[in-house]
MOPAC internal coordinates of N, CA, C and O (Angstrom, degrees):
PM7 1SCF
backbone

  N    0.0000 0     0.00 0     0.00 0    0    0    0
  C    1.4395 1     0.00 0     0.00 0    1    0    0
  C    1.5134 1   109.60 1     0.00 0    2    1    0
  O    1.2310 1   121.02 1   -43.61 1    3    2    1
  N    1.3099 1   115.66 1   136.39 1    3    2    1
  C    1.4622 1   121.45 1   179.83 1    5    3    2
  C    1.5259 1   109.47 1   -96.87 1    6    5    3
  O    1.2310 1   121.06 1   -50.67 1    7    6    5
  N    1.3241 1   115.59 1   129.33 1    7    6    5
  C    1.4636 1   122.26 1   174.03 1    9    7    6
  C    1.5229 1   106.26 1  -145.61 1   10    9    7
  O    1.2310 1   121.07 1   -78.35 1   11   10    9
  N    1.3221 1   115.56 1   101.65 1   11   10    9
  C    1.4581 1   121.35 1  -174.32 1   13   11   10
  C    1.5201 1   110.32 1  -121.24 1   14   13   11
  O    1.2310 1   120.88 1   -57.71 1   15   14   13
  N    1.3236 1   115.91 1   122.29 1   15   14   13
  C    1.4582 1   122.17 1   175.84 1   17   15   14
  C    1.5180 1   107.76 1   -90.47 1   18   17   15
  O    1.2310 1   120.51 1   -53.13 1   19   18   17
  N    1.3189 1   116.63 1   126.87 1   19   18   17
  C    1.4568 1   121.93 1   179.53 1   21   19   18
  C    1.5217 1   108.51 1  -117.40 1   22   21   19
  O    1.2310 1   121.12 1   -62.08 1   23   22   21
  N    1.3330 1   115.46 1   117.92 1   23   22   21
  C    1.4603 1   122.26 1   179.74 1   25   23   22
  C    1.5214 1   106.97 1  -113.72 1   26   25   23
  O    1.2310 1   119.81 1   -72.19 1   27   26   25
  N    1.3370 1   117.97 1   107.81 1   27   26   25
  C    1.4596 1   120.29 1  -173.90 1   29   27   26
  C    1.5320 1   114.39 1   -67.99 1   30   29   27
  O    1.2310 1   119.75 1   158.08 1   31   30   29
  N    1.3140 1   118.08 1   -21.92 1   31   30   29
  C    1.4636 1   121.42 1  -178.40 1   33   31   30
  C    1.5328 1   109.08 1   -98.36 1   34   33   31
  O    1.2310 1   120.73 1   -71.89 1   35   34   33
  N    1.3329 1   116.21 1   108.11 1   35   34   33
  C    1.4648 1   121.39 1  -176.69 1   37   35   34
  C    1.5286 1   111.97 1   -61.29 1   38   37   35
  O    1.2310 1   119.94 1   146.99 1   39   38   37
  N    1.3334 1   117.72 1   -33.01 1   39   38   37
  C    1.4657 1   120.76 1   179.76 1   41   39   38
  C    1.5319 1   110.53 1   -66.06 1   42   41   39
  O    1.2310 1   120.20 1   137.40 1   43   42   41
  N    1.3220 1   117.22 1   -42.60 1   43   42   41
  C    1.4641 1   121.32 1   178.48 1   45   43   42
  C    1.5288 1   109.53 1   -65.48 1   46   45   43
  O    1.2310 1   120.56 1   135.88 1   47   46   45
  N    1.3169 1   116.53 1   -44.12 1   47   46   45
  C    1.4629 1   120.33 1   178.79 1   49   47   46
  C    1.5197 1   110.26 1   -60.12 1   50   49   47
  O    1.2310 1   120.35 1   134.25 1   51   50   49
  N    1.3135 1   116.94 1   -45.75 1   51   50   49
  C    1.4531 1   121.73 1  -179.43 1   53   51   50
  C    1.5154 1   113.37 1   -61.59 1   54   53   51
  O    1.2310 1   120.28 1   141.57 1   55   54   53
  N    1.3251 1   117.07 1   -38.43 1   55   54   53
  C    1.4663 1   120.66 1   178.62 1   57   55   54
  C    1.5191 1   111.82 1   -62.48 1   58   57   55
  O    1.2310 1   120.25 1   152.49 1   59   58   57
  N    1.3253 1   117.13 1   -27.51 1   59   58   57
  C    1.4661 1   121.78 1   179.81 1   61   59   58
  C    1.5191 1   111.76 1   -96.35 1   62   61   59
  O    1.2310 1   120.61 1  -175.47 1   63   62   61
  N    1.3368 1   116.44 1     4.53 1   63   62   61
  C    1.4525 1   120.74 1   179.65 1   65   63   62
  C    1.5160 1   113.26 1    73.82 1   66   65   63
  O    1.2310 1   120.69 1  -152.77 1   67   66   65
  N    1.3392 1   116.28 1    27.23 1   67   66   65
  C    1.4646 1   121.79 1  -177.33 1   69   67   66
  C    1.5176 1   110.96 1  -118.05 1   70   69   67
  O    1.2310 1   121.47 1   -14.85 1   71   70   69
  N    1.3051 1   114.79 1   165.15 1   71   70   69
  C    1.4561 1   122.38 1   171.70 1   73   71   70
  C    1.5268 1   107.64 1   -91.20 1   74   73   71
  O    1.2310 1   120.23 1   -10.14 1   75   74   73
  N    1.3189 1   117.16 1   169.86 1   75   74   73
  C    1.4672 1   118.89 1   177.29 1   77   75   74
  C    1.5216 1   111.11 1   -69.99 1   78   77   75
  O    1.2310 1   120.12 1   154.36 1   79   78   77
  N    1.3249 1   117.37 1   -25.64 1   79   78   77
  C    1.4650 1   122.47 1   174.11 1   81   79   78
  C    1.5284 1   106.55 1  -124.10 1   82   81   79
  O    1.2310 1   120.90 1   -64.42 1   83   82   81
  N    1.3278 1   115.88 1   115.58 1   83   82   81
  C    1.4587 1   121.63 1  -175.00 1   85   83   82
  C    1.5263 1   110.15 1  -127.71 1   86   85   83
  O    1.2310 1   120.96 1   -55.74 1   87   86   85
  N    1.3144 1   115.76 1   124.26 1   87   86   85
  C    1.4652 1   120.69 1   176.14 1   89   87   86
  C    1.5274 1   108.89 1   -81.40 1   90   89   87
  O    1.2310 1   120.68 1   -50.53 1   91   90   89
  N    1.3183 1   116.31 1   129.47 1   91   90   89
  C    1.4555 1   121.49 1   175.07 1   93   91   90
  C    1.5156 1   108.69 1   -90.35 1   94   93   91
  O    1.2310 1   120.60 1   -32.06 1   95   94   93
  N    1.3077 1   116.47 1   147.94 1   95   94   93
  C    1.4632 1   119.04 1   175.02 1   97   95   94
  C    1.5220 1   108.91 1  -105.42 1   98   97   95
  O    1.2310 1   121.42 1   -36.02 1   99   98   97
  N    1.3078 1   114.89 1   143.98 1   99   98   97
  C    1.4601 1   121.49 1   177.08 1  101   99   98
  C    1.5160 1   106.13 1   -98.61 1  102  101   99
  O    1.2310 1   120.46 1   -73.79 1  103  102  101
  N    1.3155 1   116.72 1   106.21 1  103  102  101
  C    1.4523 1   121.82 1  -174.80 1  105  103  102
  C    1.5250 1   110.31 1   -92.78 1  106  105  103
  O    1.2310 1   120.94 1   -75.65 1  107  106  105
  N    1.3055 1   115.81 1   104.35 1  107  106  105
  C    1.4610 1   121.88 1  -177.77 1  109  107  106
  C    1.5304 1   112.22 1   -70.00 1  110  109  107
  O    1.2310 1   119.50 1   160.56 1  111  110  109
  N    1.3341 1   118.57 1   -19.44 1  111  110  109
  C    1.4623 1   121.41 1  -179.69 1  113  111  110
  C    1.5276 1   111.90 1   -63.81 1  114  113  111
  O    1.2310 1   120.25 1   152.19 1  115  114  113
  N    1.3147 1   117.13 1   -27.81 1  115  114  113
  C    1.4549 1   121.33 1  -178.36 1  117  115  114
  C    1.5251 1   112.95 1   -85.72 1  118  117  115
  O    1.2310 1   119.93 1   170.46 1  119  118  117
  N    1.3216 1   117.73 1    -9.54 1  119  118  117
  C    1.4721 1   120.86 1  -174.44 1  121  119  118
  C    1.5270 1   112.84 1   -56.60 1  122  121  119
  O    1.2310 1   119.92 1   142.40 1  123  122  121
  N    1.3021 1   117.77 1   -37.60 1  123  122  121
  C    1.4672 1   120.40 1  -177.60 1  125  123  122
  C    1.5227 1   111.33 1   -63.93 1  126  125  123
  O    1.2310 1   120.48 1   147.17 1  127  126  125
  N    1.3176 1   116.69 1   -32.83 1  127  126  125
  C    1.4597 1   119.82 1  -179.08 1  129  127  126
  C    1.5241 1   112.19 1   -88.07 1  130  129  127
  O    1.2310 1   120.16 1   173.87 1  131  130  129
  N    1.3168 1   117.29 1    -6.13 1  131  130  129
  C    1.4651 1   119.85 1   179.34 1  133  131  130
  C    1.5216 1   110.76 1  -117.39 1  134  133  131
  O    1.2310 1   120.97 1  -144.43 1  135  134  133
  N    1.3283 1   115.76 1    35.57 1  135  134  133
  C    1.4609 1   122.03 1   177.47 1  137  135  134
  C    1.5240 1   112.76 1    59.39 1  138  137  135
  O    1.2310 1   120.61 1  -149.72 1  139  138  137
  N    1.3279 1   116.43 1    30.28 1  139  138  137
  C    1.4505 1   121.09 1   177.82 1  141  139  138
  C    1.5128 1   114.81 1    84.78 1  142  141  139
  O    1.2310 1   119.83 1   177.18 1  143  142  141
  N    1.3189 1   117.93 1    -2.82 1  143  142  141
  C    1.4595 1   120.65 1   178.06 1  145  143  142
  C    1.5192 1   109.70 1   -82.00 1  146  145  143
  O    1.2310 1   120.02 1   -32.45 1  147  146  145
  N    1.3185 1   117.57 1   147.55 1  147  146  145
  C    1.4608 1   120.04 1   179.69 1  149  147  146
  C    1.5270 1   111.09 1   -65.95 1  150  149  147
  O    1.2310 1   121.37 1   -27.98 1  151  150  149
  N    1.3156 1   114.99 1   152.02 1  151  150  149
  C    1.4641 1   121.77 1   176.89 1  153  151  150
  C    1.5212 1   106.94 1  -119.89 1  154  153  151
  O    1.2310 1   120.50 1   -50.03 1  155  154  153
  N    1.3191 1   116.66 1   129.97 1  155  154  153
  C    1.4584 1   121.22 1  -178.71 1  157  155  154
  C    1.5179 1   109.98 1  -103.95 1  158  157  155
  O    1.2310 1   121.60 1   -37.34 1  159  158  157
  N    1.3478 1   114.55 1   142.66 1  159  158  157
  C    1.4527 1   120.54 1  -178.75 1  161  159  158
  C    1.5212 1   110.50 1  -129.96 1  162  161  159
  O    1.2310 1   121.69 1   -31.23 1  163  162  161
  N    1.3265 1   114.37 1   148.77 1  163  162  161
  C    1.4545 1   121.66 1   172.17 1  165  163  162
  C    1.5288 1   107.67 1   -78.97 1  166  165  163
  O    1.2310 1   119.67 1   -14.97 1  167  166  165
  N    1.3256 1   118.23 1   165.03 1  167  166  165
  C    1.4629 1   120.22 1  -179.43 1  169  167  166
  C    1.5385 1   114.26 1   -57.18 1  170  169  167
  O    1.2310 1   119.81 1   153.41 1  171  170  169
  N    1.3238 1   117.96 1   -26.59 1  171  170  169
  C    1.4682 1   120.40 1   179.72 1  173  171  170
  C    1.5290 1   112.38 1   -82.75 1  174  173  171
  O    1.2310 1   120.12 1  -177.61 1  175  174  173
  N    1.3349 1   117.37 1     2.39 1  175  174  173
  C    1.4576 1   121.97 1   178.21 1  177  175  174
  C    1.5185 1   114.07 1    93.77 1  178  177  175
  O    1.2310 1   120.11 1   170.42 1  179  178  177
  N    1.3273 1   117.39 1    -9.58 1  179  178  177
  C    1.4658 1   121.71 1   178.81 1  181  179  178
  C    1.5288 1   109.53 1   -66.61 1  182  181  179
  O    1.2310 1   120.76 1   -40.89 1  183  182  181
  N    1.3261 1   116.16 1   139.11 1  183  182  181
  C    1.4613 1   121.25 1   177.59 1  185  183  182
  C    1.5264 1   109.16 1   -69.04 1  186  185  183
  O    1.2310 1   121.16 1   -45.73 1  187  186  185
  N    1.3247 1   115.38 1   134.27 1  187  186  185
  C    1.4610 1   121.58 1   176.65 1  189  187  186
  C    1.5172 1   106.58 1  -103.07 1  190  189  187
  O    1.2310 1   120.76 1   -63.86 1  191  190  189
  N    1.3317 1   116.15 1   116.14 1  191  190  189
  C    1.4626 1   120.60 1  -175.18 1  193  191  190
  C    1.5225 1   111.17 1  -126.98 1  194  193  191
  O    1.2310 1   121.40 1     0.98 1  195  194  193
  N    1.3176 1   114.93 1  -179.02 1  195  194  193
  C    1.4616 1   121.67 1  -177.82 1  197  195  194
  C    1.5308 1   112.90 1   -57.68 1  198  197  195
  O    1.2310 1   119.06 1   130.02 1  199  198  197
  N    1.3470 1   119.40 1   -49.98 1  199  198  197
  C    1.4658 1   118.57 1  -179.74 1  201  199  198
  C    1.5309 1   112.92 1   -60.52 1  202  201  199
  O    1.2310 1   120.37 1   143.29 1  203  202  201
  N    1.3276 1   116.90 1   -36.71 1  203  202  201
  C    1.4624 1   119.85 1   178.67 1  205  203  202
  C    1.5225 1   110.39 1   -65.16 1  206  205  203
  O    1.2310 1   120.30 1   134.59 1  207  206  205
  N    1.3302 1   117.04 1   -45.41 1  207  206  205
  C    1.4574 1   120.24 1   179.01 1  209  207  206
  C    1.5197 1   111.16 1   -61.33 1  210  209  207
  O    1.2310 1   120.38 1   132.05 1  211  210  209
  N    1.3167 1   116.87 1   -47.95 1  211  210  209
  C    1.4670 1   119.80 1  -177.89 1  213  211  210
  C    1.5223 1   111.95 1   -64.72 1  214  213  211
  O    1.2310 1   120.26 1   144.05 1  215  214  213
  N    1.3163 1   117.10 1   -35.95 1  215  214  213
  C    1.4648 1   120.61 1   177.21 1  217  215  214
  C    1.5351 1   110.47 1   -62.23 1  218  217  215
  O    1.2310 1   120.47 1   133.04 1  219  218  217
  N    1.3181 1   116.71 1   -46.96 1  219  218  217
  C    1.4604 1   120.37 1   179.40 1  221  219  218
  C    1.5269 1   111.79 1   -67.95 1  222  221  219
  O    1.2310 1   120.31 1   140.91 1  223  222  221
  N    1.3097 1   117.01 1   -39.09 1  223  222  221
  C    1.4666 1   120.62 1   178.58 1  225  223  222
  C    1.5314 1   110.46 1   -62.00 1  226  225  223
  O    1.2310 1   120.84 1   134.44 1  227  226  225
  N    1.3251 1   116.00 1   -45.56 1  227  226  225
  C    1.4616 1   119.91 1  -177.74 1  229  227  226
  C    1.5238 1   112.47 1   -72.29 1  230  229  227
  O    1.2310 1   120.16 1   146.03 1  231  230  229
  N    1.3265 1   117.30 1   -33.97 1  231  230  229
  C    1.4623 1   121.36 1  -177.31 1  233  231  230
  C    1.5189 1   112.80 1   -76.10 1  234  233  231
  O    1.2310 1   120.46 1   143.10 1  235  234  233
  N    1.3363 1   116.73 1   -36.90 1  235  234  233
  C    1.4676 1   117.44 1  -173.04 1  237  235  234
  C    1.5210 1   113.89 1  -148.08 1  238  237  235
  O    1.2310 1   120.27 1  -157.46 1  239  238  237
  N    1.3201 1   117.09 1    22.54 1  239  238  237
  C    1.4576 1   122.28 1   177.04 1  241  239  238
  C    1.5334 1   112.96 1    61.46 1  242  241  239
  O    1.2310 1   120.45 1  -143.68 1  243  242  241
  N    1.3334 1   116.74 1    36.32 1  243  242  241
  C    1.4644 1   120.83 1   175.84 1  245  243  242
  C    1.5178 1   109.27 1   -64.31 1  246  245  243
  O    1.2310 1   120.75 1   -31.37 1  247  246  245
  N    1.3268 1   116.16 1   148.63 1  247  246  245
  C    1.4514 1   121.91 1   177.21 1  249  247  246
  C    1.5304 1   109.23 1  -127.18 1  250  249  247
  O    1.2310 1   121.47 1   -16.44 1  251  250  249
  N    1.3046 1   114.78 1   163.56 1  251  250  249
  C    1.4573 1   121.62 1   178.79 1  253  251  250
  C    1.5181 1   107.53 1  -127.91 1  254  253  251
  O    1.2310 1   120.44 1   -63.39 1  255  254  253
  N    1.3324 1   116.77 1   116.61 1  255  254  253
  C    1.4552 1   121.52 1   178.85 1  257  255  254
  C    1.5176 1   109.37 1   -98.48 1  258  257  255
  O    1.2310 1   120.78 1   -44.22 1  259  258  257
  N    1.3225 1   116.11 1   135.78 1  259  258  257
  C    1.4577 1   120.71 1  -179.69 1  261  259  258
  C    1.5192 1   110.56 1  -147.71 1  262  261  259
  O    1.2310 1   121.43 1   -24.42 1  263  262  261
  N    1.3273 1   114.88 1   155.58 1  263  262  261
  C    1.4530 1   120.28 1   172.46 1  265  263  262
  C    1.5254 1   110.46 1  -107.31 1  266  265  263
  O    1.2310 1   120.85 1  -172.35 1  267  266  265
  N    1.3449 1   115.98 1     7.65 1  267  266  265
  C    1.4661 1   120.78 1   179.96 1  269  267  266
  C    1.5320 1   108.77 1  -140.61 1  270  269  267
  O    1.2310 1   120.72 1   -98.13 1  271  270  269
  N    1.3148 1   116.22 1    81.87 1  271  270  269
  C    1.4560 1   122.04 1  -176.26 1  273  271  270
  C    1.5257 1   112.39 1   -59.25 1  274  273  271
  O    1.2310 1   120.16 1   138.97 1  275  274  273
  N    1.3091 1   117.30 1   -41.03 1  275  274  273
  C    1.4625 1   120.84 1  -177.80 1  277  275  274
  C    1.5294 1   110.74 1   -61.41 1  278  277  275
  O    1.2310 1   120.39 1   133.66 1  279  278  277
  N    1.3190 1   116.87 1   -46.34 1  279  278  277
  C    1.4671 1   120.61 1  -178.23 1  281  279  278
  C    1.5341 1   110.87 1   -64.44 1  282  281  279
  O    1.2310 1   120.26 1   138.97 1  283  282  281
  N    1.3248 1   117.10 1   -41.03 1  283  282  281
  C    1.4686 1   120.98 1   177.82 1  285  283  282
  C    1.5230 1   110.06 1   -63.36 1  286  285  283
  O    1.2310 1   120.40 1   134.15 1  287  286  285
  N    1.3239 1   116.85 1   -45.85 1  287  286  285
  C    1.4668 1   120.43 1  -178.17 1  289  287  286
  C    1.5270 1   111.41 1   -63.63 1  290  289  287
  O    1.2310 1   120.10 1   137.58 1  291  290  289
  N    1.3196 1   117.42 1   -42.42 1  291  290  289
  C    1.4647 1   120.28 1   178.24 1  293  291  290
  C    1.5256 1   111.06 1   -66.08 1  294  293  291
  O    1.2310 1   120.56 1   135.70 1  295  294  293
  N    1.3182 1   116.53 1   -44.30 1  295  294  293
  C    1.4585 1   120.31 1  -177.11 1  297  295  294
  C    1.5152 1   113.70 1   -67.68 1  298  297  295
  O    1.2310 1   120.30 1   141.42 1  299  298  297
  N    1.3263 1   117.04 1   -38.58 1  299  298  297
  C    1.4693 1   120.35 1  -178.66 1  301  299  298
  C    1.5214 1   112.52 1   -93.25 1  302  301  299
  O    1.2310 1   120.32 1   164.48 1  303  302  301
  N    1.3140 1   116.98 1   -15.52 1  303  302  301
  C    1.4572 1   119.76 1  -178.08 1  305  303  302
  C    1.5112 1   112.45 1    72.63 1  306  305  303
  O    1.2310 1   121.02 1  -137.63 1  307  306  305
  N    1.3220 1   115.66 1    42.37 1  307  306  305
  C    1.4660 1   120.77 1  -179.39 1  309  307  306
  C    1.5271 1   109.54 1  -119.54 1  310  309  307
  O    1.2310 1   120.28 1   -21.41 1  311  310  309
  N    1.3459 1   117.08 1   158.59 1  311  310  309
  C    1.4667 1   119.43 1   176.84 1  313  311  310
  C    1.5300 1   110.91 1   -76.64 1  314  313  311
  O    1.2310 1   120.59 1   -19.83 1  315  314  313
  N    1.3146 1   116.49 1   160.17 1  315  314  313
  C    1.4669 1   120.99 1   179.03 1  317  315  314
  C    1.5284 1   112.06 1   -61.64 1  318  317  315
  O    1.2310 1   120.46 1   156.71 1  319  318  317
  N    1.3123 1   116.73 1   -23.29 1  319  318  317
  C    1.4694 1   120.76 1  -178.12 1  321  319  318
  C    1.5295 1   112.28 1   -94.82 1  322  321  319
  O    1.2310 1   119.64 1  -164.47 1  323  322  321
  N    1.3134 1   118.29 1    15.53 1  323  322  321
  C    1.4812 1   122.33 1  -178.37 1  325  323  322
  C    1.5327 1   110.13 1   -57.21 1  326  325  323
  O    1.2310 1   120.05 1   -54.93 1  327  326  325
  N    1.3318 1   117.51 1   125.07 1  327  326  325
  C    1.4589 1   119.61 1   176.39 1  329  327  326
  C    1.5286 1   110.92 1   -60.83 1  330  329  327
  O    1.2310 1   121.53 1   -38.71 1  331  330  329
  N    1.3262 1   114.67 1   141.29 1  331  330  329
  C    1.4614 1   119.64 1   176.86 1  333  331  330
  C    1.5099 1   114.54 1    93.07 1  334  333  331
  O    1.2310 1   119.56 1   172.88 1  335  334  333
  N    1.3314 1   118.44 1    -7.12 1  335  334  333
  C    1.4580 1   121.45 1   176.47 1  337  335  334
  C    1.5337 1   107.31 1   -96.72 1  338  337  335
  O    1.2310 1   121.10 1   -55.74 1  339  338  337
  N    1.3107 1   115.50 1   124.26 1  339  338  337
  C    1.4603 1   121.43 1  -175.49 1  341  339  338
  C    1.5300 1   108.93 1  -119.29 1  342  341  339
  O    1.2310 1   120.63 1   -54.73 1  343  342  341
  N    1.3152 1   116.40 1   125.27 1  343  342  341
  C    1.4562 1   121.04 1   178.98 1  345  343  342
  C    1.5393 1   108.14 1   -90.03 1  346  345  343
  O    1.2310 1   121.29 1   -52.47 1  347  346  345
  N    1.3290 1   115.14 1   127.53 1  347  346  345
  C    1.4567 1   121.57 1   179.62 1  349  347  346
  C    1.5294 1   109.00 1  -124.14 1  350  349  347
  O    1.2310 1   120.73 1   -16.30 1  351  350  349
  N    1.3039 1   116.21 1   163.70 1  351  350  349
  C    1.4690 1   121.39 1   176.61 1  353  351  350
  C    1.5229 1   108.91 1   -72.54 1  354  353  351
  O    1.2310 1   120.39 1   -39.43 1  355  354  353
  N    1.3135 1   116.86 1   140.57 1  355  354  353
  C    1.4626 1   122.92 1  -178.86 1  357  355  354
  C    1.4379 1   112.84 1   -73.73 1  358  357  355
  O    1.2310 1   120.10 1   180.00 1  359  358  357

């Protein structure tokens, strides 16, 4: 599954310890504690959630590319029409 966070402003990305293009990992180990929904993590192990995505999107027009919209929406708790989520071919 593809889940890529794209932060166009390198300074903002750097302040959060991220690259401008960051692959998220879908950690299945956390699913049991999240009612079976996927949990996404940044490379540093920090949980990537809805408030984090919206904060980055609003601050610097960050986007999230995925080839599995349903899994992203369930894991982050966002609607399918969430601005900034882009569906791409796997």
